[in-house]
PyMOL CGO cylinders between C-alpha atoms (Angstrom):
from pymol import cmd
from pymol.cgo import CYLINDER

trace = [
    CYLINDER, 5.91, 10.14, 22.73, 8.04, 12.39, 20.55, 0.3, 1, 1, 1, 1, 1, 1,
    CYLINDER, 8.04, 12.39, 20.55, 7.89, 10.32, 17.34, 0.3, 1, 1, 1, 1, 1, 1,
    CYLINDER, 7.89, 10.32, 17.34, 5.30, 8.30, 15.45, 0.3, 1, 1, 1, 1, 1, 1,
    CYLINDER, 5.30, 8.30, 15.45, 5.67, 5.70, 12.71, 0.3, 1, 1, 1, 1, 1, 1,
    CYLINDER, 5.67, 5.70, 12.71, 4.04, 7.11, 9.60, 0.3, 1, 1, 1, 1, 1, 1,
    CYLINDER, 4.04, 7.11, 9.60, 3.42, 6.46, 5.93, 0.3, 1, 1, 1, 1, 1, 1,
    CYLINDER, 3.42, 6.46, 5.93, 1.61, 8.13, 3.03, 0.3, 1, 1, 1, 1, 1, 1,
    CYLINDER, 1.61, 8.13, 3.03, -0.96, 6.06, 1.14, 0.3, 1, 1, 1, 1, 1, 1,
    CYLINDER, -0.96, 6.06, 1.14, -4.15, 5.93, -0.87, 0.3, 1, 1, 1, 1, 1, 1,
    CYLINDER, -4.15, 5.93, -0.87, -7.11, 4.47, 0.97, 0.3, 1, 1, 1, 1, 1, 1,
    CYLINDER, -7.11, 4.47, 0.97, -9.38, 2.03, -0.88, 0.3, 1, 1, 1, 1, 1, 1,
    CYLINDER, -9.38, 2.03, -0.88, -13.15, 1.98, -1.20, 0.3, 1, 1, 1, 1, 1, 1,
    CYLINDER, -13.15, 1.98, -1.20, -15.25, -0.31, 1.04, 0.3, 1, 1, 1, 1, 1, 1,
    CYLINDER, -15.25, -0.31, 1.04, -16.23, -2.32, -2.06, 0.3, 1, 1, 1, 1, 1, 1,
    CYLINDER, -16.23, -2.32, -2.06, -12.59, -3.03, -3.01, 0.3, 1, 1, 1, 1, 1, 1,
    CYLINDER, -12.59, -3.03, -3.01, -11.79, -3.83, 0.63, 0.3, 1, 1, 1, 1, 1, 1,
    CYLINDER, -11.79, -3.83, 0.63, -14.71, -6.31, 0.64, 0.3, 1, 1, 1, 1, 1, 1,
    CYLINDER, -14.71, -6.31, 0.64, -13.42, -8.05, -2.49, 0.3, 1, 1, 1, 1, 1, 1,
    CYLINDER, -13.42, -8.05, -2.49, -9.87, -8.13, -1.13, 0.3, 1, 1, 1, 1, 1, 1,
    CYLINDER, -9.87, -8.13, -1.13, -11.25, -9.76, 2.04, 0.3, 1, 1, 1, 1, 1, 1,
    CYLINDER, -11.25, -9.76, 2.04, -12.73, -12.54, -0.13, 0.3, 1, 1, 1, 1, 1, 1,
    CYLINDER, -12.73, -12.54, -0.13, -9.38, -13.12, -1.86, 0.3, 1, 1, 1, 1, 1, 1,
    CYLINDER, -9.38, -13.12, -1.86, -7.59, -13.11, 1.52, 0.3, 1, 1, 1, 1, 1, 1,
    CYLINDER, -7.59, -13.11, 1.52, -10.03, -15.61, 3.00, 0.3, 1, 1, 1, 1, 1, 1,
    CYLINDER, -10.03, -15.61, 3.00, -9.49, -17.97, 0.07, 0.3, 1, 1, 1, 1, 1, 1,
    CYLINDER, -9.49, -17.97, 0.07, -5.68, -17.74, 0.39, 0.3, 1, 1, 1, 1, 1, 1,
    CYLINDER, -5.68, -17.74, 0.39, -5.86, -18.23, 4.15, 0.3, 1, 1, 1, 1, 1, 1,
    CYLINDER, -5.86, -18.23, 4.15, -8.03, -21.33, 3.78, 0.3, 1, 1, 1, 1, 1, 1,
    CYLINDER, -8.03, -21.33, 3.78, -5.63, -22.92, 1.30, 0.3, 1, 1, 1, 1, 1, 1,
    CYLINDER, -5.63, -22.92, 1.30, -2.47, -21.85, 3.15, 0.3, 1, 1, 1, 1, 1, 1,
    CYLINDER, -2.47, -21.85, 3.15, -3.72, -22.44, 6.68, 0.3, 1, 1, 1, 1, 1, 1,
    CYLINDER, -3.72, -22.44, 6.68, -0.41, -23.89, 7.88, 0.3, 1, 1, 1, 1, 1, 1,
    CYLINDER, -0.41, -23.89, 7.88, 1.94, -21.79, 5.76, 0.3, 1, 1, 1, 1, 1, 1,
    CYLINDER, 1.94, -21.79, 5.76, 4.24, -19.35, 7.62, 0.3, 1, 1, 1, 1, 1, 1,
    CYLINDER, 4.24, -19.35, 7.62, 2.55, -16.19, 6.32, 0.3, 1, 1, 1, 1, 1, 1,
    CYLINDER, 2.55, -16.19, 6.32, 1.65, -13.06, 8.31, 0.3, 1, 1, 1, 1, 1, 1,
    CYLINDER, 1.65, -13.06, 8.31, -1.59, -11.95, 6.68, 0.3, 1, 1, 1, 1, 1, 1,
    CYLINDER, -1.59, -11.95, 6.68, -2.67, -8.31, 6.55, 0.3, 1, 1, 1, 1, 1, 1,
    CYLINDER, -2.67, -8.31, 6.55, -6.15, -7.52, 7.90, 0.3, 1, 1, 1, 1, 1, 1,
    CYLINDER, -6.15, -7.52, 7.90, -8.34, -6.67, 4.91, 0.3, 1, 1, 1, 1, 1, 1,
    CYLINDER, -8.34, -6.67, 4.91, -9.33, -3.31, 6.44, 0.3, 1, 1, 1, 1, 1, 1,
    CYLINDER, -9.33, -3.31, 6.44, -5.62, -2.38, 6.72, 0.3, 1, 1, 1, 1, 1, 1,
    CYLINDER, -5.62, -2.38, 6.72, -4.84, -2.94, 3.03, 0.3, 1, 1, 1, 1, 1, 1,
    CYLINDER, -4.84, -2.94, 3.03, -3.90, 0.30, 1.27, 0.3, 1, 1, 1, 1, 1, 1,
    CYLINDER, -3.90, 0.30, 1.27, -1.73, 1.52, -1.60, 0.3, 1, 1, 1, 1, 1, 1,
    CYLINDER, -1.73, 1.52, -1.60, 1.50, 2.80, -0.05, 0.3, 1, 1, 1, 1, 1, 1,
    CYLINDER, 1.50, 2.80, -0.05, 3.09, 5.78, -1.79, 0.3, 1, 1, 1, 1, 1, 1,
    CYLINDER, 3.09, 5.78, -1.79, 5.82, 6.43, 0.77, 0.3, 1, 1, 1, 1, 1, 1,
    CYLINDER, 5.82, 6.43, 0.77, 6.87, 4.76, 4.02, 0.3, 1, 1, 1, 1, 1, 1,
    CYLINDER, 6.87, 4.76, 4.02, 8.38, 7.43, 6.26, 0.3, 1, 1, 1, 1, 1, 1,
    CYLINDER, 8.38, 7.43, 6.26, 9.26, 5.45, 9.39, 0.3, 1, 1, 1, 1, 1, 1,
    CYLINDER, 9.26, 5.45, 9.39, 9.77, 7.57, 12.50, 0.3, 1, 1, 1, 1, 1, 1,
    CYLINDER, 9.77, 7.57, 12.50, 8.37, 11.10, 12.18, 0.3, 1, 1, 1, 1, 1, 1,
    CYLINDER, 8.37, 11.10, 12.18, 8.97, 13.70, 14.88, 0.3, 1, 1, 1, 1, 1, 1,
    CYLINDER, 8.97, 13.70, 14.88, 5.74, 15.09, 16.36, 0.3, 1, 1, 1, 1, 1, 1,
    CYLINDER, 5.74, 15.09, 16.36, 7.37, 18.53, 16.04, 0.3, 1, 1, 1, 1, 1, 1,
    CYLINDER, 7.37, 18.53, 16.04, 7.54, 18.09, 12.24, 0.3, 1, 1, 1, 1, 1, 1,
    CYLINDER, 7.54, 18.09, 12.24, 4.00, 16.83, 11.76, 0.3, 1, 1, 1, 1, 1, 1,
    CYLINDER, 4.00, 16.83, 11.76, 2.30, 20.16, 11.00, 0.3, 1, 1, 1, 1, 1, 1,
    CYLINDER, 2.30, 20.16, 11.00, 4.92, 21.08, 8.40, 0.3, 1, 1, 1, 1, 1, 1,
    CYLINDER, 4.92, 21.08, 8.40, 4.65, 17.60, 6.84, 0.3, 1, 1, 1, 1, 1, 1,
    CYLINDER, 4.65, 17.60, 6.84, 0.84, 17.87, 6.63, 0.3, 1, 1, 1, 1, 1, 1,
    CYLINDER, 0.84, 17.87, 6.63, 0.96, 21.32, 5.01, 0.3, 1, 1, 1, 1, 1, 1,
    CYLINDER, 0.96, 21.32, 5.01, 3.64, 20.29, 2.51, 0.3, 1, 1, 1, 1, 1, 1,
    CYLINDER, 3.64, 20.29, 2.51, 1.76, 17.10, 1.57, 0.3, 1, 1, 1, 1, 1, 1,
    CYLINDER, 1.76, 17.10, 1.57, -1.49, 19.01, 1.00, 0.3, 1, 1, 1, 1, 1, 1,
    CYLINDER, -1.49, 19.01, 1.00, 0.27, 21.63, -1.11, 0.3, 1, 1, 1, 1, 1, 1,
    CYLINDER, 0.27, 21.63, -1.11, 2.18, 18.99, -3.09, 0.3, 1, 1, 1, 1, 1, 1,
    CYLINDER, 2.18, 18.99, -3.09, -0.81, 16.92, -4.22, 0.3, 1, 1, 1, 1, 1, 1,
    CYLINDER, -0.81, 16.92, -4.22, -3.28, 19.79, -4.68, 0.3, 1, 1, 1, 1, 1, 1,
    CYLINDER, -3.28, 19.79, -4.68, -1.92, 20.42, -8.19, 0.3, 1, 1, 1, 1, 1, 1,
    CYLINDER, -1.92, 20.42, -8.19, -2.77, 16.91, -9.38, 0.3, 1, 1, 1, 1, 1, 1,
    CYLINDER, -2.77, 16.91, -9.38, -6.17, 16.01, -10.75, 0.3, 1, 1, 1, 1, 1, 1,
    CYLINDER, -6.17, 16.01, -10.75, -8.26, 13.11, -9.49, 0.3, 1, 1, 1, 1, 1, 1,
    CYLINDER, -8.26, 13.11, -9.49, -7.73, 9.86, -11.40, 0.3, 1, 1, 1, 1, 1, 1,
    CYLINDER, -7.73, 9.86, -11.40, -9.10, 6.34, -11.68, 0.3, 1, 1, 1, 1, 1, 1,
    CYLINDER, -9.10, 6.34, -11.68, -7.36, 3.29, -10.32, 0.3, 1, 1, 1, 1, 1, 1,
    CYLINDER, -7.36, 3.29, -10.32, -8.20, -0.36, -11.03, 0.3, 1, 1, 1, 1, 1, 1,
    CYLINDER, -8.20, -0.36, -11.03, -7.32, -3.36, -8.88, 0.3, 1, 1, 1, 1, 1, 1,
    CYLINDER, -7.32, -3.36, -8.88, -6.77, -6.95, -10.00, 0.3, 1, 1, 1, 1, 1, 1,
    CYLINDER, -6.77, -6.95, -10.00, -4.26, -9.68, -10.71, 0.3, 1, 1, 1, 1, 1, 1,
    CYLINDER, -4.26, -9.68, -10.71, -1.92, -11.23, -8.17, 0.3, 1, 1, 1, 1, 1, 1,
    CYLINDER, -1.92, -11.23, -8.17, 1.66, -12.30, -7.67, 0.3, 1, 1, 1, 1, 1, 1,
    CYLINDER, 1.66, -12.30, -7.67, 4.59, -12.24, -5.27, 0.3, 1, 1, 1, 1, 1, 1,
    CYLINDER, 4.59, -12.24, -5.27, 7.86, -10.40, -4.72, 0.3, 1, 1, 1, 1, 1, 1,
    CYLINDER, 7.86, -10.40, -4.72, 10.60, -11.08, -5.59, 0.3, 1, 1, 1, 1, 1, 1,
    CYLINDER, 10.60, -11.08, -5.59, 9.15, -13.99, -7.62, 0.3, 1, 1, 1, 1, 1, 1,
    CYLINDER, 9.15, -13.99, -7.62, 6.20, -16.37, -7.28, 0.3, 1, 1, 1, 1, 1, 1,
    CYLINDER, 6.20, -16.37, -7.28, 8.61, -19.27, -6.69, 0.3, 1, 1, 1, 1, 1, 1,
    CYLINDER, 8.61, -19.27, -6.69, 10.56, -17.45, -3.94, 0.3, 1, 1, 1, 1, 1, 1,
    CYLINDER, 10.56, -17.45, -3.94, 7.70, -15.46, -2.42, 0.3, 1, 1, 1, 1, 1, 1,
    CYLINDER, 7.70, -15.46, -2.42, 8.34, -12.96, 0.35, 0.3, 1, 1, 1, 1, 1, 1,
    CYLINDER, 8.34, -12.96, 0.35, 5.39, -10.63, -0.24, 0.3, 1, 1, 1, 1, 1, 1,
    CYLINDER, 5.39, -10.63, -0.24, 2.05, -11.86, -1.63, 0.3, 1, 1, 1, 1, 1, 1,
    CYLINDER, 2.05, -11.86, -1.63, 0.18, -9.08, -3.42, 0.3, 1, 1, 1, 1, 1, 1,
    CYLINDER, 0.18, -9.08, -3.42, -2.80, -8.03, -5.51, 0.3, 1, 1, 1, 1, 1, 1,
    CYLINDER, -2.80, -8.03, -5.51, -1.98, -5.74, -8.42, 0.3, 1, 1, 1, 1, 1, 1,
    CYLINDER, -1.98, -5.74, -8.42, -2.88, -2.15, -9.19, 0.3, 1, 1, 1, 1, 1, 1,
    CYLINDER, -2.88, -2.15, -9.19, -3.12, -0.87, -12.74, 0.3, 1, 1, 1, 1, 1, 1,
    CYLINDER, -3.12, -0.87, -12.74, -0.80, 2.10, -12.93, 0.3, 1, 1, 1, 1, 1, 1,
    CYLINDER, -0.80, 2.10, -12.93, -2.06, 5.19, -14.69, 0.3, 1, 1, 1, 1, 1, 1,
    CYLINDER, -2.06, 5.19, -14.69, 0.58, 7.84, -15.36, 0.3, 1, 1, 1, 1, 1, 1,
    CYLINDER, 0.58, 7.84, -15.36, -1.21, 10.06, -12.80, 0.3, 1, 1, 1, 1, 1, 1,
    CYLINDER, -1.21, 10.06, -12.80, -0.43, 7.60, -10.00, 0.3, 1, 1, 1, 1, 1, 1,
    CYLINDER, -0.43, 7.60, -10.00, 3.28, 7.47, -10.86, 0.3, 1, 1, 1, 1, 1, 1,
    CYLINDER, 3.28, 7.47, -10.86, 3.38, 11.29, -11.04, 0.3, 1, 1, 1, 1, 1, 1,
    CYLINDER, 3.38, 11.29, -11.04, 1.73, 11.72, -7.61, 0.3, 1, 1, 1, 1, 1, 1,
    CYLINDER, 1.73, 11.72, -7.61, 4.02, 9.09, -6.03, 0.3, 1, 1, 1, 1, 1, 1,
    CYLINDER, 4.02, 9.09, -6.03, 7.14, 10.70, -7.53, 0.3, 1, 1, 1, 1, 1, 1,
    CYLINDER, 7.14, 10.70, -7.53, 6.01, 14.12, -6.31, 0.3, 1, 1, 1, 1, 1, 1,
    CYLINDER, 6.01, 14.12, -6.31, 5.40, 12.79, -2.77, 0.3, 1, 1, 1, 1, 1, 1,
    CYLINDER, 5.40, 12.79, -2.77, 8.81, 11.07, -2.78, 0.3, 1, 1, 1, 1, 1, 1,
    CYLINDER, 8.81, 11.07, -2.78, 10.56, 14.27, -3.90, 0.3, 1, 1, 1, 1, 1, 1,
    CYLINDER, 10.56, 14.27, -3.90, 8.70, 16.36, -1.31, 0.3, 1, 1, 1, 1, 1, 1,
    CYLINDER, 8.70, 16.36, -1.31, 9.57, 14.04, 1.58, 0.3, 1, 1, 1, 1, 1, 1,
    CYLINDER, 9.57, 14.04, 1.58, 13.21, 13.86, 0.35, 0.3, 1, 1, 1, 1, 1, 1,
    CYLINDER, 13.21, 13.86, 0.35, 13.38, 17.65, 0.66, 0.3, 1, 1, 1, 1, 1, 1,
    CYLINDER, 13.38, 17.65, 0.66, 12.29, 17.19, 4.28, 0.3, 1, 1, 1, 1, 1, 1,
    CYLINDER, 12.29, 17.19, 4.28, 15.14, 14.77, 4.92, 0.3, 1, 1, 1, 1, 1, 1,
    CYLINDER, 15.14, 14.77, 4.92, 13.39, 11.39, 4.48, 0.3, 1, 1, 1, 1, 1, 1,
    CYLINDER, 13.39, 11.39, 4.48, 15.44, 9.04, 2.27, 0.3, 1, 1, 1, 1, 1, 1,
    CYLINDER, 15.44, 9.04, 2.27, 14.30, 8.90, -1.37, 0.3, 1, 1, 1, 1, 1, 1,
    CYLINDER, 14.30, 8.90, -1.37, 13.15, 5.53, -2.68, 0.3, 1, 1, 1, 1, 1, 1,
    CYLINDER, 13.15, 5.53, -2.68, 15.99, 3.58, -4.29, 0.3, 1, 1, 1, 1, 1, 1,
    CYLINDER, 15.99, 3.58, -4.29, 13.78, 1.03, -6.04, 0.3, 1, 1, 1, 1, 1, 1,
    CYLINDER, 13.78, 1.03, -6.04, 11.37, 1.97, -8.83, 0.3, 1, 1, 1, 1, 1, 1,
    CYLINDER, 11.37, 1.97, -8.83, 7.76, 2.47, -7.67, 0.3, 1, 1, 1, 1, 1, 1,
    CYLINDER, 7.76, 2.47, -7.67, 5.89, -0.85, -8.03, 0.3, 1, 1, 1, 1, 1, 1,
    CYLINDER, 5.89, -0.85, -8.03, 2.31, -0.24, -6.89, 0.3, 1, 1, 1, 1, 1, 1,
    CYLINDER, 2.31, -0.24, -6.89, 0.69, -3.22, -5.18, 0.3, 1, 1, 1, 1, 1, 1,
    CYLINDER, 0.69, -3.22, -5.18, -1.60, -4.16, -2.30, 0.3, 1, 1, 1, 1, 1, 1,
    CYLINDER, -1.60, -4.16, -2.30, 0.14, -6.43, 0.21, 0.3, 1, 1, 1, 1, 1, 1,
    CYLINDER, 0.14, -6.43, 0.21, -1.95, -9.42, 1.36, 0.3, 1, 1, 1, 1, 1, 1,
    CYLINDER, -1.95, -9.42, 1.36, 0.70, -11.21, 3.38, 0.3, 1, 1, 1, 1, 1, 1,
    CYLINDER, 0.70, -11.21, 3.38, 4.39, -11.51, 4.18, 0.3, 1, 1, 1, 1, 1, 1,
    CYLINDER, 4.39, -11.51, 4.18, 6.13, -14.87, 4.16, 0.3, 1, 1, 1, 1, 1, 1,
    CYLINDER, 6.13, -14.87, 4.16, 8.27, -15.75, 7.19, 0.3, 1, 1, 1, 1, 1, 1,
    CYLINDER, 8.27, -15.75, 7.19, 12.05, -15.78, 6.81, 0.3, 1, 1, 1, 1, 1, 1,
    CYLINDER, 12.05, -15.78, 6.81, 11.88, -19.31, 8.24, 0.3, 1, 1, 1, 1, 1, 1,
    CYLINDER, 11.88, -19.31, 8.24, 9.83, -20.60, 5.29, 0.3, 1, 1, 1, 1, 1, 1,
    CYLINDER, 9.83, -20.60, 5.29, 11.06, -23.88, 3.80, 0.3, 1, 1, 1, 1, 1, 1,
    CYLINDER, 11.06, -23.88, 3.80, 11.34, -24.88, 0.13, 0.3, 1, 1, 1, 1, 1, 1,
    CYLINDER, 11.34, -24.88, 0.13, 8.11, -26.87, 0.61, 0.3, 1, 1, 1, 1, 1, 1,
    CYLINDER, 8.11, -26.87, 0.61, 6.37, -23.74, 2.00, 0.3, 1, 1, 1, 1, 1, 1,
    CYLINDER, 6.37, -23.74, 2.00, 7.49, -21.80, -1.09, 0.3, 1, 1, 1, 1, 1, 1,
    CYLINDER, 7.49, -21.80, -1.09, 6.11, -24.52, -3.38, 0.3, 1, 1, 1, 1, 1, 1,
    CYLINDER, 6.11, -24.52, -3.38, 2.75, -24.54, -1.57, 0.3, 1, 1, 1, 1, 1, 1,
    CYLINDER, 2.75, -24.54, -1.57, 2.42, -20.75, -1.70, 0.3, 1, 1, 1, 1, 1, 1,
    CYLINDER, 2.42, -20.75, -1.70, 3.45, -20.59, -5.37, 0.3, 1, 1, 1, 1, 1, 1,
    CYLINDER, 3.45, -20.59, -5.37, 0.91, -23.29, -6.28, 0.3, 1, 1, 1, 1, 1, 1,
    CYLINDER, 0.91, -23.29, -6.28, -1.94, -21.36, -4.63, 0.3, 1, 1, 1, 1, 1, 1,
    CYLINDER, -1.94, -21.36, -4.63, -0.97, -18.03, -6.25, 0.3, 1, 1, 1, 1, 1, 1,
    CYLINDER, -0.97, -18.03, -6.25, -0.80, -19.69, -9.67, 0.3, 1, 1, 1, 1, 1, 1,
    CYLINDER, -0.80, -19.69, -9.67, -4.12, -21.50, -9.18, 0.3, 1, 1, 1, 1, 1, 1,
    CYLINDER, -4.12, -21.50, -9.18, -5.98, -18.55, -7.65, 0.3, 1, 1, 1, 1, 1, 1,
    CYLINDER, -5.98, -18.55, -7.65, -6.09, -16.32, -10.69, 0.3, 1, 1, 1, 1, 1, 1,
    CYLINDER, -6.09, -16.32, -10.69, -7.31, -13.07, -9.13, 0.3, 1, 1, 1, 1, 1, 1,
    CYLINDER, -7.31, -13.07, -9.13, -9.35, -11.22, -11.72, 0.3, 1, 1, 1, 1, 1, 1,
    CYLINDER, -9.35, -11.22, -11.72, -10.56, -7.62, -11.83, 0.3, 1, 1, 1, 1, 1, 1,
    CYLINDER, -10.56, -7.62, -11.83, -11.64, -6.59, -8.30, 0.3, 1, 1, 1, 1, 1, 1,
    CYLINDER, -11.64, -6.59, -8.30, -12.92, -3.09, -9.01, 0.3, 1, 1, 1, 1, 1, 1,
    CYLINDER, -12.92, -3.09, -9.01, -12.06, 0.48, -9.91, 0.3, 1, 1, 1, 1, 1, 1,
    CYLINDER, -12.06, 0.48, -9.91, -12.20, 3.68, -7.88, 0.3, 1, 1, 1, 1, 1, 1,
    CYLINDER, -12.20, 3.68, -7.88, -11.65, 7.39, -8.27, 0.3, 1, 1, 1, 1, 1, 1,
    CYLINDER, -11.65, 7.39, -8.27, -8.67, 8.57, -6.22, 0.3, 1, 1, 1, 1, 1, 1,
    CYLINDER, -8.67, 8.57, -6.22, -9.70, 11.88, -4.65, 0.3, 1, 1, 1, 1, 1, 1,
    CYLINDER, -9.70, 11.88, -4.65, -7.10, 12.22, -1.92, 0.3, 1, 1, 1, 1, 1, 1,
    CYLINDER, -7.10, 12.22, -1.92, -3.87, 10.94, -0.39, 0.3, 1, 1, 1, 1, 1, 1,
    CYLINDER, -3.87, 10.94, -0.39, -3.68, 10.22, 3.34, 0.3, 1, 1, 1, 1, 1, 1,
    CYLINDER, -3.68, 10.22, 3.34, -0.96, 10.52, 5.96, 0.3, 1, 1, 1, 1, 1, 1,
    CYLINDER, -0.96, 10.52, 5.96, -1.27, 7.57, 8.34, 0.3, 1, 1, 1, 1, 1, 1,
    CYLINDER, -1.27, 7.57, 8.34, 0.01, 6.86, 11.81, 0.3, 1, 1, 1, 1, 1, 1,
    CYLINDER, 0.01, 6.86, 11.81, 1.00, 3.22, 12.32, 0.3, 1, 1, 1, 1, 1, 1,
    CYLINDER, 1.00, 3.22, 12.32, 0.87, 1.69, 15.79, 0.3, 1, 1, 1, 1, 1, 1,
    CYLINDER, 0.87, 1.69, 15.79, 2.33, -1.81, 16.16, 0.3, 1, 1, 1, 1, 1, 1,
    CYLINDER, 2.33, -1.81, 16.16, 0.33, -3.89, 18.62, 0.3, 1, 1, 1, 1, 1, 1,
    CYLINDER, 0.33, -3.89, 18.62, 0.63, -7.58, 19.56, 0.3, 1, 1, 1, 1, 1, 1,
    CYLINDER, 0.63, -7.58, 19.56, -2.70, -8.15, 17.77, 0.3, 1, 1, 1, 1, 1, 1,
    CYLINDER, -2.70, -8.15, 17.77, -1.47, -6.42, 14.59, 0.3, 1, 1, 1, 1, 1, 1,
    CYLINDER, -1.47, -6.42, 14.59, -0.88, -2.94, 13.26, 0.3, 1, 1, 1, 1, 1, 1,
    CYLINDER, -0.88, -2.94, 13.26, -3.42, -0.15, 13.77, 0.3, 1, 1, 1, 1, 1, 1,
    CYLINDER, -3.42, -0.15, 13.77, -3.48, 2.50, 11.05, 0.3, 1, 1, 1, 1, 1, 1,
    CYLINDER, -3.48, 2.50, 11.05, -5.06, 5.89, 11.71, 0.3, 1, 1, 1, 1, 1, 1,
    CYLINDER, -5.06, 5.89, 11.71, -5.40, 8.60, 9.06, 0.3, 1, 1, 1, 1, 1, 1,
    CYLINDER, -5.40, 8.60, 9.06, -4.12, 11.84, 10.60, 0.3, 1, 1, 1, 1, 1, 1,
    CYLINDER, -4.12, 11.84, 10.60, -4.22, 14.06, 7.51, 0.3, 1, 1, 1, 1, 1, 1,
    CYLINDER, -4.22, 14.06, 7.51, -6.12, 14.07, 4.21, 0.3, 1, 1, 1, 1, 1, 1,
    CYLINDER, -6.12, 14.07, 4.21, -4.53, 15.79, 1.21, 0.3, 1, 1, 1, 1, 1, 1,
    CYLINDER, -4.53, 15.79, 1.21, -7.19, 16.28, -1.51, 0.3, 1, 1, 1, 1, 1, 1,
    CYLINDER, -7.19, 16.28, -1.51, -6.37, 16.08, -5.20, 0.3, 1, 1, 1, 1, 1, 1,
    CYLINDER, -6.37, 16.08, -5.20, -7.74, 18.75, -7.51, 0.3, 1, 1, 1, 1, 1, 1,
    CYLINDER, -7.74, 18.75, -7.51, -11.13, 18.11, -9.10, 0.3, 1, 1, 1, 1, 1, 1,
    CYLINDER, -11.13, 18.11, -9.10, -9.99, 20.17, -12.11, 0.3, 1, 1, 1, 1, 1, 1,
    CYLINDER, -9.99, 20.17, -12.11, -7.38, 19.70, -14.81, 0.3, 1, 1, 1, 1, 1, 1,
    CYLINDER, -7.38, 19.70, -14.81, -3.77, 18.72, -14.19, 0.3, 1, 1, 1, 1, 1, 1,
    CYLINDER, -3.77, 18.72, -14.19, -1.85, 21.93, -13.51, 0.3, 1, 1, 1, 1, 1, 1,
    CYLINDER, -1.85, 21.93, -13.51, 1.73, 20.69, -13.15, 0.3, 1, 1, 1, 1, 1, 1,
]
cmd.load_cgo(trace, "trace")
């Protein structure tokens, strides 16, 4: 295979994954018959950049550039909590849990976006809106489905789920299988333990 599907993301701690699994289970129980494709809790991550098809021939250059790009940024803390839906709760397409956005996160994401744009990957057109996707609502959803989903999101007030220190950014390979996507980290790009140098 000459290309892989790839994306750049921040992995979450086992503790945050465990708490997200509890939130997911609660949503799934209440929306058992809703047309939602739920994300496996272990697959939930904070996407910084979706690349799509990446040539195997470009992988080594991509890895080196990613590592060099984020090495100048210091480690930072991230907190997870709150919930909602895109584009709105009442017309939900993506159900999410929120991420509190320190300036460091926005700076790292912008840097990654600029770096991949220099490599020929399209720059993001929409502003960065950090979130953790729990599920995607089917295009065939009815008005009643939307009402049911909105009611659960409004009732299930997701509180603070935890905080973590972000020490690295990962390059992931995504394999689409009938049973769901399989994500494999193929490169770790560590952040600096020292002061911000950019």
